[in-house]
C-alpha positions as CSV (number, residue, x, y, z in Angstrom):
1,M,-169.5,-30.7,-41.4
2,L,-169.2,-33.5,-43.6
3,I,-168.1,-36.7,-42.1
4,R,-166.6,-39.2,-44.0
5,P,-167.8,-42.9,-43.9
6,A,-165.7,-45.5,-42.5
7,K,-164.2,-47.8,-44.8
8,E,-162.6,-51.4,-43.9
9,L,-158.6,-51.9,-43.8
10,F,-156.7,-54.9,-45.2
11,L,-153.3,-54.8,-44.6
12,K,-150.9,-57.3,-46.0
13,G,-147.8,-58.9,-44.3
14,N,-146.9,-62.7,-43.7
15,E,-148.8,-65.5,-42.7
16,T,-149.8,-64.6,-39.6
17,V,-153.5,-62.9,-39.9
18,I,-155.8,-61.9,-38.0
19,L,-159.2,-60.4,-38.1
20,F,-160.1,-57.5,-36.5
21,L,-164.1,-57.2,-35.1
22,H,-165.2,-53.5,-34.2
23,S,-167.8,-52.9,-31.6
24,Y,-171.3,-52.0,-31.8
25,T,-172.1,-48.1,-33.5
26,S,-168.8,-47.8,-33.6
27,H,-166.7,-48.5,-36.9
28,T,-163.4,-49.6,-38.0
29,R,-161.5,-46.6,-36.2
30,D,-161.7,-49.0,-33.1
31,M,-159.0,-51.4,-34.2
32,K,-157.3,-48.9,-37.4
33,K,-154.3,-48.0,-35.0
34,L,-153.9,-51.5,-32.9
35,A,-154.0,-53.4,-37.0
36,E,-150.7,-50.8,-37.9
37,Y,-149.2,-51.0,-35.1
38,L,-149.3,-54.9,-35.1
39,N,-148.2,-54.6,-38.9
40,K,-145.5,-52.5,-38.6
41,H,-144.4,-54.3,-35.7
42,I,-144.6,-58.5,-36.4
43,G,-145.4,-57.9,-40.2
44,C,-148.8,-59.8,-39.6
45,T,-151.9,-59.3,-42.4
46,C,-154.2,-57.4,-40.8
47,Y,-157.9,-57.5,-41.9
48,V,-160.3,-55.3,-40.0
49,P,-164.0,-55.8,-41.8
50,L,-167.0,-52.9,-41.5
51,Y,-170.3,-54.0,-40.7
52,K,-173.4,-53.6,-42.4
53,G,-174.6,-49.8,-41.4
54,H,-171.7,-48.7,-39.7
55,G,-169.4,-46.1,-39.8
56,G,-172.5,-43.3,-41.8
57,Q,-175.4,-42.4,-41.6
58,P,-177.4,-43.8,-38.6
59,E,-180.4,-44.3,-40.6
60,A,-178.5,-47.3,-42.4
61,L,-179.1,-49.2,-39.1
62,L,-182.9,-48.4,-38.5
63,N,-183.6,-52.0,-40.3
64,M,-180.7,-54.1,-39.2
65,N,-180.0,-56.7,-36.2
66,I,-177.1,-58.3,-35.3
67,N,-177.7,-61.7,-37.6
68,D,-176.5,-59.2,-40.0
69,W,-173.4,-58.3,-38.3
70,W,-173.3,-62.0,-37.5
71,K,-172.9,-62.8,-41.1
72,D,-170.4,-59.9,-41.7
73,A,-168.0,-61.5,-39.2
74,Q,-168.6,-65.6,-40.3
75,E,-168.1,-63.4,-44.6
76,A,-165.2,-61.2,-43.1
77,Y,-163.3,-64.8,-42.0
78,Y,-164.6,-67.3,-45.0
79,F,-162.5,-64.3,-47.2
80,L,-159.0,-64.8,-45.6
81,Q,-159.1,-68.5,-45.9
82,Q,-159.9,-68.1,-49.5
83,Q,-157.1,-66.1,-49.6
84,G,-155.1,-68.8,-48.9
85,Y,-154.5,-68.3,-45.1
86,K,-154.5,-71.1,-43.0
87,R,-154.2,-69.8,-39.3
88,I,-156.2,-67.0,-38.4
89,S,-156.1,-65.4,-35.3
90,I,-159.5,-62.8,-34.1
91,I,-159.2,-59.6,-31.7
92,G,-162.5,-58.6,-30.8
93,L,-164.0,-55.6,-28.8
94,S,-167.7,-55.3,-27.1
95,I,-170.3,-57.2,-29.8
96,G,-166.5,-58.0,-31.6
97,G,-165.9,-59.7,-29.0
98,I,-169.2,-61.8,-29.3
99,F,-168.3,-63.0,-33.0
100,S,-164.9,-63.8,-31.8
101,L,-166.3,-66.1,-29.2
102,K,-168.9,-67.6,-31.5
103,L,-166.5,-67.6,-34.3
104,A,-164.2,-69.7,-32.0
105,Q,-167.2,-72.1,-31.2
106,E,-167.6,-72.9,-34.7
107,E,-164.3,-72.8,-36.3
108,Q,-160.5,-73.7,-36.1
109,I,-158.7,-70.3,-34.6
110,E,-155.5,-69.9,-34.0
111,R,-155.4,-67.1,-31.5
112,L,-157.8,-65.4,-30.2
113,I,-157.8,-62.1,-28.0
114,V,-161.4,-60.2,-26.4
115,M,-162.0,-57.0,-24.8
116,S,-164.5,-55.3,-23.4
117,V,-167.2,-58.4,-24.0
118,P,-170.4,-58.4,-22.0
119,K,-172.8,-61.3,-20.4
120,D,-175.2,-59.8,-21.0
121,R,-177.2,-56.1,-21.7
122,T,-180.4,-55.8,-22.0
123,P,-182.6,-54.5,-24.8
124,E,-183.2,-51.2,-23.8
125,H,-180.0,-50.2,-22.8
126,L,-178.7,-51.5,-26.5
127,K,-181.8,-49.0,-28.2
128,R,-180.9,-46.2,-25.8
129,R,-176.9,-47.1,-27.2
130,L,-178.3,-46.4,-30.6
131,I,-180.5,-43.3,-29.9
132,D,-177.1,-42.1,-28.2
133,Y,-175.0,-42.7,-31.2
134,T,-177.6,-41.2,-33.5
135,R,-177.4,-37.8,-31.5
136,A,-174.2,-37.6,-31.1
137,Y,-173.5,-38.3,-34.8
138,K,-176.0,-35.7,-35.7
139,Q,-174.6,-33.0,-33.6
140,L,-170.6,-34.0,-35.3
141,E,-173.0,-32.9,-38.2
142,G,-173.3,-29.5,-36.8
143,K,-177.3,-30.1,-36.9
144,T,-179.1,-28.2,-34.7
145,T,-181.3,-29.4,-31.4
146,E,-184.0,-28.4,-33.1
147,E,-183.1,-30.3,-36.5
148,I,-181.9,-33.1,-34.5
149,A,-185.6,-33.4,-32.4
150,K,-187.1,-34.1,-35.5
151,E,-184.7,-37.0,-36.7
152,L,-184.8,-39.3,-33.8
153,P,-188.6,-40.5,-33.9
154,P,-188.0,-42.8,-36.2
155,F,-185.2,-44.5,-33.2
156,Q,-187.2,-44.0,-30.3
157,E,-190.3,-45.4,-31.9
158,M,-188.5,-48.7,-33.1
159,S,-189.6,-51.7,-31.3
160,L,-188.0,-53.6,-29.0
161,H,-187.8,-56.8,-31.3
162,S,-185.0,-56.4,-32.5
163,F,-182.4,-55.5,-29.7
164,E,-184.1,-58.7,-28.1
165,M,-182.3,-60.8,-30.6
166,F,-179.5,-59.1,-29.7
167,Q,-179.4,-59.9,-26.2
168,Q,-180.4,-63.3,-26.7
169,F,-177.6,-64.3,-29.5
170,I,-175.2,-62.9,-27.0
171,H,-176.8,-65.2,-24.2
172,H,-176.4,-68.2,-26.4
173,T,-172.8,-67.1,-27.0
174,M,-172.3,-67.1,-23.3
175,D,-173.6,-70.4,-23.0
176,H,-171.5,-72.1,-25.4
177,V,-168.0,-70.7,-24.6
178,S,-167.3,-74.3,-22.9
179,D,-167.5,-75.2,-26.5
180,I,-164.1,-72.8,-27.2
181,T,-160.8,-74.4,-27.4
182,A,-158.2,-72.2,-28.3
183,P,-155.9,-70.2,-26.8
184,L,-157.6,-66.9,-25.3
185,A,-156.7,-63.5,-23.8
186,I,-159.2,-61.7,-22.2
187,Y,-159.1,-58.3,-21.2
188,Y,-161.5,-55.2,-19.5
189,G,-160.7,-51.6,-18.2
190,N,-161.0,-51.1,-14.4
191,K,-162.9,-47.5,-16.1
192,D,-165.7,-49.5,-17.4
193,D,-169.4,-50.8,-16.5
194,S,-168.4,-53.8,-13.8
195,L,-170.0,-55.7,-16.4
196,Y,-167.2,-56.0,-18.1
197,E,-165.2,-57.5,-15.2
198,I,-168.1,-60.2,-14.5
199,S,-167.7,-61.3,-17.8
200,A,-164.2,-61.5,-18.1
201,N,-164.2,-64.0,-15.2
202,Y,-167.1,-65.8,-16.2
203,I,-165.5,-66.4,-19.8
204,Y,-162.0,-67.8,-18.1
205,E,-163.6,-70.4,-15.7
206,N,-166.2,-71.6,-18.5
207,I,-163.3,-71.5,-21.2
208,S,-162.0,-75.1,-21.9
209,S,-158.7,-73.5,-23.9
210,S,-155.7,-74.9,-21.7
211,E,-154.0,-71.5,-22.7
212,K,-156.0,-68.8,-21.2
213,E,-154.8,-65.4,-19.5
214,I,-157.2,-62.3,-18.4
215,K,-156.2,-59.4,-17.6
216,A,-157.5,-55.9,-15.8
217,F,-156.2,-52.7,-17.3
218,P,-156.3,-49.8,-14.4
219,N,-157.0,-46.7,-16.9
220,S,-159.1,-47.7,-19.3
221,T,-163.2,-47.9,-20.4
222,H,-165.2,-49.3,-23.0
223,L,-163.4,-48.6,-25.9
224,M,-159.8,-49.9,-24.7
225,T,-158.0,-49.7,-28.0
226,L,-158.3,-46.2,-28.3
227,G,-157.7,-45.2,-24.6
228,K,-154.7,-43.8,-22.0
229,D,-154.2,-47.6,-21.5
230,Q,-153.4,-47.9,-25.2
231,N,-149.9,-48.6,-25.7
232,L,-149.6,-51.4,-22.9
233,I,-152.6,-53.4,-24.3
234,F,-150.7,-53.2,-28.1
235,E,-147.9,-54.8,-26.3
236,E,-149.8,-57.3,-24.6
237,L,-151.5,-58.4,-27.6
238,M,-148.3,-58.2,-29.8
239,S,-146.5,-60.5,-26.9
240,F,-150.1,-63.0,-27.4
241,I,-149.9,-63.3,-30.8
242,N,-146.5,-64.3,-30.9
């Protein structure tokens, strides 16, 4: 099966502009339906960039690390500024939520929504996630178990160093959430790992924003924008952006 590479999405609208940041080992599909929904219902301008190495062959991720994807998030924000937008809101999912928090620590953000944000992830967990993603991708391509087994060693033999950098990036961002003053909404799913509820409460208790809210969604797992609570989440997001 031929898998078409993912692409960034830019939907022009009014002066309300939103930057959407997707999760690790996923791609713009995380945010596509949400961006189209907000563009249609409130006419906002929506930009969904794609991190380097994501949305295509997993081998592209072998020589990349968290700093490459953080640079992508920064460049996406600067791109919107260069387009003349002055008031930029951000919606981030998982690692996209970490990037959103870090941008809010360094830039003037209009409004901020983060979903399924981890307070911590071990290097071993992050490496396993990449291996699992690689196996699933190759299964979608229609490769046999034997073919996949031959292609997994480069991922299994990866050093933990880049994943340790990933964990440190998360820790550093969480250590400075008190620098955030932008209006902030924090969402997590009740069917996700309990870590994300702990993380959501940590962010809520430590940010300096005077306008903040935290909400749990009963039927949501990690990719909240694609799950059973999708319609409810979209409505909540639209209300918060407005």
